[in-house]
C-alpha positions in Angstrom: -67.0 -3.0 61.9 -65.8 -1.6 58.7 -62.1 -0.6 58.8 -61.1 2.7 57.3 -57.8 2.8 55.5 -56.0 6.2 55.3 -52.7 7.3 53.8 -51.4 8.3 57.2 -52.2 8.5 61.0 -54.8 11.0 62.1 -55.4 13.0 65.3 -59.2 12.4 65.7 -61.1 15.0 67.7 -64.3 13.6 69.1 -66.6 16.6 69.8 -70.1 17.6 70.5 -72.1 20.5 69.1 -73.0 21.6 72.7 -69.4 21.5 73.9 -67.9 25.0 74.5 -64.4 23.6 74.8 -64.8 22.0 71.4 -65.7 25.3 69.8 -62.8 26.9 71.6 -60.4 24.3 70.3 -61.5 24.8 66.7 -61.1 28.5 67.0 -57.9 28.8 69.1 -55.8 25.7 68.8 -56.8 23.9 65.5 -55.5 26.7 63.2 -52.0 26.6 64.8 -51.9 22.8 64.7 -53.0 22.8 61.0 -50.2 25.2 60.2 -47.6 23.1 62.0 -45.4 20.2 60.7 -47.4 17.9 62.9 -50.5 18.3 60.7 -48.6 16.8 57.8 -47.8 13.7 59.8 -51.2 13.3 61.5 -53.9 15.6 60.2 -57.0 16.5 62.3 -60.2 14.6 61.7 -63.4 15.6 63.5 -66.1 13.2 64.6 -69.4 14.3 66.3 -69.8 11.9 69.2 -73.4 11.3 68.1 -71.9 9.8 64.9 -69.0 7.9 66.4 -70.5 4.4 65.8 -70.4 5.1 62.0 -67.0 6.8 61.9 -65.1 3.6 61.2 -62.5 4.0 64.0 -61.5 1.1 66.1 -61.1 2.4 69.6 -60.1 0.7 72.8 -62.9 2.2 74.8 -65.9 4.5 74.7 -65.8 8.3 74.4 -67.1 9.7 77.6 -66.2 13.4 77.4 -65.7 16.0 74.8 -63.4 17.0 73.4 -61.4 13.8 73.3 -58.3 13.5 71.2 -57.1 10.1 69.9 -54.2 9.3 67.6 -55.2 6.5 65.2 -53.0 4.6 62.7 -53.7 4.3 59.0 -56.1 1.5 59.7 -58.2 3.6 62.1 -56.9 1.8 65.2 -56.2 3.7 68.4 
């Protein structure tokens, strides 16, 4: 797998277009997170689960439910 290098850790949100909880998270929770100091330390990144194989993240397991939130380091490792 190709490793993605970033300037800081990220909070990755694995989501699905058909997931009502994912939509609710983006509308209700994400704006508050993005306005908080946490966002500067670990910004949100969104990955559609249908695209997760090409996202470049190195996860310990498979994504089996959405939304799933995983904190990854600068190298994209869980």
